[in-house]
N, C-alpha and C positions, 0 to 999 in steps of 0.2 A: 475573548480576543479573536479577531477574524484572521485566519491563517492566510487568506488571499493577499493581505496587505503586508505581511511581515517580510516577504522575500525582497522587498524593495529597500530594506534598511541596510545599514553598513554591515558588510560581511567581513568578519575577522577570520581569514583563511587559516592562520596558524592555530587558532582556538578550535576551529571546526575539525581540522585534520587530527588535532590532538585528541578530540572527543572520539573520532573514528578509531584511532589507534587504541585508546584506553578500553573502549567498549567491545571492539570486534577483532583487532589484530594482535593485541598484546598476548592473548592466550596462545598464539602460535609462535611465540618469540624464539623458541629453539630451532624450529624449522626455518623461520625467517633468517636466523643467524647463519644457518648452513647455506641458505640460498645466497645471502650476501657474500659469504666467503667464496662460493662457486663463481658468482658474478665478478668478484674482485679478481679472481684468477683469470677468468675469461677476458675481462676488460683489459687487464694488464698485458695480455698477449698481443693486443693490437699495437701497443708500444714496442713490443719485441719485434714485430714485423717491420715497423719503421726503422728500428735500430739496425736491423740486418742489412739495410741498404748501404751502410758505410763499408762493412767488409766486402760486400758484393762488388761495389765499384772500385774501392781502393785496393782490396786484396786479390780479387778475381779478375775484373776487367782490365785494371791497370797493371796489377802484379803478375797476372797470367798464371795463377796457381790452380791447377786442375783439382788437386786434393781439397782445397778450400771451397771450390765450386760445389763438390759433392756434399761437403759439410753444411754449407749454407742452404742447399736444396733440401737436405734431410731435416734441418732445423725448421725451415719454413713449412714443410709438409707436416711435421710434428705439431707445430703451433696450430695449424688449421684443423688437424685431427682432434687435438685436445679441446679446441674451441667448440667443435661440433658436438662432442660428447657432453661437455659441461653445459652447453646450451640446452640440450634435450632434457637433462636432469633438472636444471633449475626452472625451466619452463613448465614441466609437468608438476613439480612441487608447488610452484607459484600459482598455477592455474587452480590447483586443488584448494589452496588456502583462499584464493580470491572467491571461488565459487561458494565455499563454505561460509565465508564472511558475509557475502551478499545474501545467502539463504538465511543466515541468522538475523541479519538486519531486516530482511523482508518479513520474516516471521514475527520478530519483536514489534515491528511497526504495525502490522495487522493486528496482533494481539493487543497492543496499546489502543489502537483505534476502537476495537470492539469493546473495550472497557470504559470508553468515554460515555458521558451522559447522552441520553436521547436527544436533548436539545442541541447538541453539537452537530448532529446529522441533519437537523432542520435548517441549520445555517450554512452548511457546506454541501454542495452537489456531489453525488456519487462519483462523477467524472474527475473532480478535483482530487478526491481521496484515492481513486484508482490510479491516477497519475503519480501520486506520491508513492504508493506501494509498488507499482510496476515501473513507470518511466523513470522516476528519480532514483530509485534503488538500482535499476539496471544501468543508468547513466554513471552512477558512482562505481559500479562493478566494472564497467567497460574502461573507465578512466584508470581505475586501480590496476587492472591488468596491463594496460598500456604503459603506465608509469613504471611498474616493477619489471616488466619484460624489456622495455626499451630504455627508460630514463636511468635506472640504476646502472645498467651495463654501460650506457653511453657516458654517464658521468664518470664512472671509474676509468673507462677507456680514454676519456679526455685528460684525466689526471696523468695517466701513464704516457700519453702522447706529449703533453706539456713537459713532463719530466725528461723525456728524450730531447725535446727542443731546448730546454734549459741546460741540459748536460752538454749540448753541442755548442751553443752560444747564447748567453742571456740577452745580448744586445739584439740579435736577430729576433728573439722572442718578443722583446719590447716593440720592435718594428712591426712584427706580425699583429700585435694587439693595439696598434695606434688608432685603429678605427673604432675600438670598443666604446669610448665615451659617446660616440654618436648614437649608440643604442639606448642609453639610459632614459632620456626625456621622452622620446617617441614611444618606447616600449611601455612606460608607465601609463601614458595616455591611451595606448592601444589596449592595455589590460583593463582599465576602467571602462572603456567603451565595450569591450567584449563581455565583461561581467554584466553590464546593463542590458545588452542584447540577449544574454543567456537567460536572465530573469524573464524577459518578454517571451523568449522561445518556450520556456517551461510553462508559462501561463497560457500561451496559445495552445500548447499540447494538452493542458488540462481542460481547456475549453472544448477542444476537439473530442476529448474522451467523454465529456459530459453530453455533447450533442449526439455522439455515436450511441451512447448508453440510452439516451432518450429515444432515438430512432428505432433501435432494436427492441426495446421494451414496448414501444408504442406503435409497432408496425401495423397492427390491425386498425388503429385510429387513423394512421397516415393513409392506408389504402382506402378505407371507407370514405374519407373526406377528399380523396384525390390529391393528397399533399406530397406525392413522390417528388415532383419537380421542385416544389417550394422548399422541401427539406434538403433535397440535394443541392440546391442553390445556396442555402444557408451554410451547408457544410463546405461547399466550394469556396465561399467567401473566407472561411477560416483557413482552408488549405492555401489560398492565395496569400493570406496574411502570414501563414507559417513560412511560406517560401521567402517572402520579403525579409522576415526576421532572421531566418537561418542564413540567407545570403549576407546580411549585414554582420551576423556573428562570424561567418566564414571570413569576411573581409578583415575583421579584427584579428582573427587567429592567423591570417596569412601575412599581416603586416610585419610581425616580428621576424619570421623566417626571411622575409625579403630584406629587412634591415641587416640580418646576419649576412646575407649575400653581399650587400654593399660593404659591410665591415670586412668581410673576408677578401673581397676584391682589393680593398685598400691594403690589407695585410700582405696578400700575395704579391701585389705590384711592388710594395716596399721591400720585401725580402728578395725578390728577383733583382731589383736595382742595387740595393745595398750589398746583398750577398754576392751578386755578380762582380761588383768592384773588388771585393776581397778575394774572390777566386782568381780573377785576372791578375791581381797583384801578387798572388801566391800565398796570401795569408791563410787561406782555407783550401781544403781539398774538394774535389768533385764529389767524393764519397760522403763527406760531411754535409755538403749542400744537398745531395740527394736524400740523405737520411732525414735532414731537417725538413726538406720540402715534402717528403713522403709523410712525415708526421703531421705537418701542417695540412696537407691534402686529406689525410685520413681523419683529421679532427673536424673537417668542414661539415660532413654529413651528420655526425653525432651532435655537433653544436646546433645545426639547423633543426634537427629533430627535437632537441631539448627546448629550443626557442619556441617551436610550434606547440609543445606540450603546455606552455603557460596558458594558452587559450583553453585547452582541455581542463586544466586545473581550475580555471575560473568557472567553467561550466559545472564541474564537479562540486565546487564550493557552493554554488547556487543550489544544487540538488541536495547537498548535505544540510544546508540552512533550511530548506523547505521541509526536510524530514525532521530536523530538530524542532522546527515550529510545531510539528505534530506532537513530538515527545514532550514539548513544553506545556501542552494542553493537559490539564489535570481534571479528573472527574470530581465534581462537587458532591455527588451523592455517595460519599464514602461510608463504609460501614463503621460502626463505633469501635473504639480501641478494645473495649471489653464488651462484646455483644452478649445480650441476655438470652438465656434459653427460653424457648416458648413452646406452647402446645398448639397443635392445629385442630384440636377437637372442640374448641370453644367458638364463641361468636366472633364475627367481624363487625367492628363498630367504627363509624365515622362520627367524630365529635366536633361540630362547628368548624368543619374543614373548608378553607378557602384556598384557591390557587389561581395565579395569574401568570400570563406570558407577557412580558414587558408591561404595557399599560392595559392589557385586555384581561378582564376578569372572566375566568373560565368556570370556576366553581365558587359559589357564594354562600358561605355559612351552611355547608351540607352536614346534616346529622341523620343517621339511621343505623339500625342494627340488622345485619344479615345473620339470622339464627343458624347455629351449627346444624348440619344435616338437612337444612331446608333450602328451598329455591327462592331467591329474590330476583325479581325482574326489574330492569331499568328501561323505561320507555320515554319517548319524547321526540321532538323534531331533531333533524340533523343540526349539530352545533350546540345541543342542549347541555353537553358536558358528560355524557354517559361513558364514552371511551376514556375520558380523562380520569374518571373514577377508577377504572381498571389500572391506568398508568400510575395513579397516585398510590393505590393499594400495593402494587408490585414494586414501588420505588423507582419506576422509570422516570418519574418527575417528583420533585419534592414540593409538598404543599407549603404555602406561605404561613398559614396559621391553623390552629386546631390540632387534632390528634386522630390518628388511625390506629386502632388496636386489633390484634389477633389474639384471642384468648386472654385479653386484658393487658397484653404487652404491646407497647408502641412499636409500629413497624420501623421507626427511625432508630430503635435501640437494638435491633437484631441484625444479623449478618444478611445483607440483601441476597446473597447467593443461597443461603439456607432458606430464606423466605420463599424465593422463587422455586426452589426445589420441591416445595410443598404445593405448588400451584400448577395446574395445567390450563392452557388456553387453546380454544378452538375459535378461530376468527373467520370472517367472511371470505377472506382470500389467503388461506393458510399456505405458507411457502413450502414448496417441494423442491428438493435438490435434484440436480441432473445426475441421478444415480438410479439404482434399481428400486423396484417397488419395495422389496424387503429391506433394503438399506434405509429407505425413507421412513419405514415404520420403526425399525429397531434403533436407528440413530446411534447413540453411545451406549445403549443397553446391550452390550455385546455378550453378556453372560446369561441372557434370557433362554429359558429352556423351551423345547419344541412344543410341549403341551400347553404352556401359557401362551405362546405365540399363536397357536392354532385357535385357542379360545378367544383371543383378541380379534383375530381375523374374522371369526364367525360372528362375534358380538357386534362388530363394526360393519357387518354386511359386505365385507370385502370378498368373502367366499362366493357371493352372488355373481361377481364379474371376473373373478380370478380365472375361470376356465377360458375366457375369451382373450386372456393375455398370452401372446405368442410364447413367452418363456416363463410363464407363471410368475413366481416371486422374483425371478431374476430378470424380468422385463425392465428395460430402461424407460423411465417415465418422461424423459426429455427435459429441456430447460424449463424450470418453474412448473414442472408437471404437465407440459403441453400435450403429451400423448394421452392424457386422461381427461375425462369429462369433468365438469364442475362438481357433480355429485360424487364421482369417484375420488376426486382430490379431497373433498370434505370427509369422506369415509376413511381415507388414509390419516387425516388429521385426528379424527376421533380414535382410530386405532392407536396412534401415538399416545393420546391422553389416557386410554385404557391401560396401555403398557406402563406408563409412568405411575399410574395408580395413586395419584395424589389426593389428599383429603379436601382440597379446595379446587373448584372448577370455575373457569371464566369462559362464557360463551358469548362471542361478539358477532352478532348477525350471522350465525352459523348456517342458516338456511335461506337467507334472503335472496340469493342469486340462483336458486335451484328451481327446476320444473317440478310439477306436482308429484310425479312418481318418485323422483329423487328425494324430494322433500320428505315424503312419507318414510322412506328408508332411513334417511339421515336422522329424522326426528325420532324414529324408533330407536336408533343407535344412541342418540343423545339421552333418551330417557333411561336406557340401561346404564349409560355412563354417569348420570346424575344421581343414581340411587345411593343413599347414605353419604352423600358428599355435600359440603357447603357450596352451593352453586349460585353464582351471579350471572344473569342473562341479560344481554342487550338484544332487543328485537324490535323491528319495525312491523313485522307480521304479528299482529296481536293475537291471532289464533294460536300461536305457538306458546304463549305464556299465560293463557287464561287459567291454567291450573296451578300457577305459581303460588307459593305460600304468602308472598307479599309482592306487591307491585309498587315501585317508586316511580312517580310521574315527574319528569323534569322539564323545565323551560328556562332557557337563557341562564343556565348555571345554577338554578335554584330548584328545590323540591317544592312542587305546587300541590301534589296530592300523594297519598299513600293508602294502601289497603289491599284487600282481595279484589278480584275482578267483579264479583257481585256487589260489594260495597261501593266500589268506584262507579259502577254503572248506576246504582241507586242514587249516588250523590249528584248525578247529572252535571258533572263539571268538565274539566279539560279532557280527561280520559274518555268520558262518555262521548264527547265530540269526536275524538280520534276514532273510536269504534264505529260511530255512525258514518264517518267519512270513508272508512276502510271497508265496511260491510254494506255499503249502499243504502244507508238509512236505518239499518238494523243495529241493535246494540250488541250483537254477537251472541246473544243467549239462545 
């Protein structure tokens, strides 16, 4: 299922927020309960402030009581003092819960994404996924904080203010609310409009994240081809689209507070006219009117804020839906319920394996044995299916038919994590993280001893360039290892593999992008790494695999030849042609 299209479907806000509550907020129920109590007390105090207007006018201003004046002043000050203290306490507690919940949601979302099949990532651009993990989660976090900081207090404050109004005169209260029916229809229309624009806004943000990710990762290509202006204009087009969508979204969120203004205007006018008649006739006192009018006036801003929050809720519901769309994606390559134990000391065998993506056949009836402790090389043109063999072996992709076994056990019957824990991969462009050189070698092997680490550094020829590093093993390698040369990055990848010390080794074009000097060093390190391991090698430079125990020659997803270098040269077939092309007419012997 394409997650890009799911956000446009009907959004059940109640169900979405119930999911958020069950998964991430319910665990904080006791602290949330305390916060609600504190906000109830704080919110009710605003009603007390309105109520104090009646004794102030009737008892103090008209009655002339100096003693009551001091009492009213002290009570009003006490109410404000208590509100200030309670506000600090519940805001700190609520911010802590909101931040923890957002962090949990973000971690769970990233963890879930990383467990999805590799095919999922080929269908969805990194920018879209980054926007889910960052933009959507932060959007929900911001809305959540606004809701609990303002909405809960405002809602409770409104209840206390309406209680004051009802206690003074229920007819005046009805008059104050006579404009409320005007809100219903337009507000429903505005909510649907806002939700629709919020979906567009999140999609535009995802598009922008994708373009930015492409630009930053492809900055060399952009510079070399003089595409700075072209790419800047592409991004500018998206920013202009974002402005239009966000202005439309803002319009939708601003409509409802404006309707509240109109409703409040009708209510204020009605109370002034109807209440004025009753005061003039002597049916009500000025103190009662001022208390009621104060409650009505104090209710205006909380009501307006609550009306504005509906637009924010719509935006949050869109973000929650987009995250749930991700959580609804399930990996297809799940491990078996009862995984079989397996040995990694035996042969790796492909038995009539076929694999296709959609209608494209990538592997067609592949059969071969990679003998334990030996080196098997895979050669052929780009697109022949060599890397797909690696992906099928490691269960990054599931083959459609046939069987892949490790020591006689099907790789579909073992735990994928256990299988991958026995395999090390060194690829053409090994990923280095924006951390120190040492961190990139050790990764999660935090218990490695110094002696073993030094041996790995020496065997991978990292010791050759380590003195040139400004901070030695603590030198930052930069984003994707940008502070290191290609050869240095490859040696770090080899050091990782040496440290993992796995019985199976996969080498994917490990030296293809290196200069001659770097290639010699890396090839020497690879030879040490390959000793006594079951090794599968993909190589375009045929000089690096001539000594392989077996060479598998592939073309268009099929095996067309197999044998040692000498036998394949003698056969004068496809492999021999590749050698003559690469060695300028020579067969490489």
